[in-house]
C-alpha positions as CSV (number, residue, x, y, z in Angstrom):
1,M,93.3,60.5,92.4
2,T,94.6,63.5,90.6
3,N,98.0,64.0,89.1
4,E,98.8,66.5,91.9
5,D,97.9,63.8,94.5
6,L,100.3,61.4,92.8
7,V,103.1,63.9,92.8
8,L,102.4,64.8,96.5
9,D,102.6,61.1,97.4
10,E,106.0,60.9,95.8
11,F,107.2,64.0,97.7
12,K,105.8,62.7,101.0
13,K,107.9,59.6,100.7
14,L,111.0,61.8,100.8
15,V,110.0,63.8,104.0
16,G,112.8,63.5,106.5
17,Q,115.3,62.0,104.2
18,Q,118.6,63.8,103.8
19,M,119.8,64.4,100.3
20,E,123.4,63.8,99.3
21,P,125.7,66.4,101.0
22,E,127.3,69.0,98.8
23,V,130.7,70.4,99.6
24,W,131.9,73.7,98.1
25,E,134.5,76.3,98.9
26,A,133.5,79.9,99.7
27,G,136.3,81.4,97.6
28,R,137.3,85.0,98.1
29,E,136.6,85.8,94.4
30,H,133.2,84.1,94.5
31,I,132.3,86.2,97.6
32,K,133.5,89.4,95.9
33,W,131.6,88.6,92.7
34,F,128.4,88.0,94.7
35,A,128.7,91.2,96.6
36,Q,129.3,93.2,93.4
37,A,126.4,91.4,91.7
38,I,124.0,92.5,94.5
39,G,125.4,96.0,94.7
40,D,126.8,95.6,98.2
41,S,130.0,97.5,98.6
42,N,130.6,96.6,102.3
43,P,134.4,96.3,102.5
44,L,134.1,93.2,104.7
45,W,133.0,91.3,101.6
46,Q,135.7,92.6,99.2
47,D,138.7,94.4,100.8
48,K,141.2,92.0,102.3
49,A,143.2,94.7,104.1
50,Y,140.0,96.2,105.6
51,A,138.7,92.7,106.7
52,A,142.1,91.9,108.3
53,K,141.6,94.8,110.7
54,S,138.0,93.7,111.6
55,R,137.0,91.3,114.3
56,Y,136.7,88.6,111.7
57,K,140.4,89.0,110.4
58,N,139.3,87.7,107.0
59,I,136.8,88.5,104.2
60,I,133.4,87.2,105.1
61,A,130.4,86.4,102.9
62,P,127.3,88.6,102.8
63,P,124.4,86.9,104.5
64,L,122.5,86.1,101.3
65,F,125.5,84.4,99.9
66,L,124.0,81.1,101.2
67,V,120.9,81.4,99.1
68,D,123.1,81.8,96.0
69,S,125.5,79.0,96.9
70,G,123.2,76.5,98.7
71,L,119.9,76.4,96.8
72,V,120.8,76.2,93.1
73,K,121.2,72.4,93.0
74,L,118.3,71.9,95.4
75,V,115.9,73.7,93.0
76,G,117.2,71.6,90.1
77,R,116.5,68.4,92.0
78,L,113.0,69.7,92.8
79,V,112.2,70.5,89.2
80,D,113.5,67.2,88.0
81,M,111.1,65.3,90.3
82,A,108.1,66.9,88.6
83,P,109.2,68.9,85.6
84,H,105.6,69.6,84.5
85,L,104.9,71.7,87.7
86,A,105.8,75.4,88.0
87,N,108.0,76.5,90.9
88,I,107.3,79.6,93.0
89,N,109.5,80.6,95.9
90,G,107.1,80.8,98.9
91,G,109.7,82.3,101.2
92,T,113.1,81.8,102.7
93,E,114.2,82.2,106.3
94,I,117.8,81.8,107.5
95,E,119.1,81.3,111.0
96,Y,122.7,82.4,111.3
97,F,125.2,81.0,113.8
98,R,128.6,82.2,112.5
99,P,129.9,84.0,109.4
100,I,131.3,82.2,106.3
101,E,134.9,83.2,105.9
102,A,136.8,83.3,102.5
103,G,138.4,79.9,102.2
104,D,135.9,78.0,104.3
105,T,134.8,74.7,103.0
106,I,131.0,74.4,103.4
107,T,129.0,71.2,103.6
108,T,125.4,71.7,102.7
109,V,122.8,69.0,103.7
110,A,119.2,69.4,102.6
111,K,116.1,67.5,103.5
112,L,112.5,67.8,102.7
113,A,110.9,68.8,106.0
114,D,107.2,68.9,104.9
115,A,105.0,68.3,101.9
116,Q,101.4,69.2,101.8
117,M,98.7,70.3,99.4
118,K,96.5,73.3,99.9
119,T,93.6,74.4,97.8
120,G,92.7,78.0,97.2
121,K,91.4,80.3,94.5
122,A,94.3,79.3,92.2
123,G,93.4,75.6,92.6
124,S,95.6,72.9,94.2
125,L,99.1,73.9,95.3
126,I,101.8,71.7,96.7
127,F,103.8,73.3,99.4
128,L,107.3,71.8,100.0
129,V,109.4,73.0,102.9
130,F,113.1,72.2,102.7
131,E,115.6,72.6,105.6
132,V,119.2,73.0,104.6
133,T,122.1,73.0,107.2
134,Y,125.5,74.5,106.5
135,T,128.6,73.5,108.4
136,N,132.2,74.6,107.9
137,Q,135.3,72.5,107.7
138,R,135.6,72.6,111.5
139,G,132.2,71.0,111.9
140,E,130.7,74.3,113.2
141,L,127.1,75.0,112.3
142,V,127.1,78.1,110.1
143,A,123.4,78.4,109.3
144,I,120.1,76.7,108.9
145,L,118.0,77.7,105.9
146,R,114.3,76.9,105.5
147,N,112.7,77.4,102.1
148,T,109.2,76.9,101.0
149,F,108.5,76.1,97.4
150,I,105.1,76.2,96.0
151,R,104.5,73.9,93.0
152,R,101.5,74.1,90.7
């Protein structure tokens, strides 16, 4: 049994198990900072007066805000489990149900949805698919994010 097989066996034990929920606030300044960092000047993300006149009545977060705010600790956990393996982002898909408004308290719950090994020209690769759900303080589903990490 190879080292990759042993690591894969450890990951497979975690498939379906939810990780500890994380709770964080989508603060107006954090949203504004994120929008500026990605060069998105949409006033819905930054201008309180403009947003107040919109159908949302509040500043909302850009769609990719979830990736910044929801995956950072998840990646850290993944690396800690097998620090000798490299991480490659194999893709992210997000299904949105409602916008995140400034001031929302978001609960993020992640679980490992799949773990498998594939062999190709580069050798053995471990594919891990995480599913992360985001709900707001009213218990409303905001989004579901699915991210594939490739470990080598």
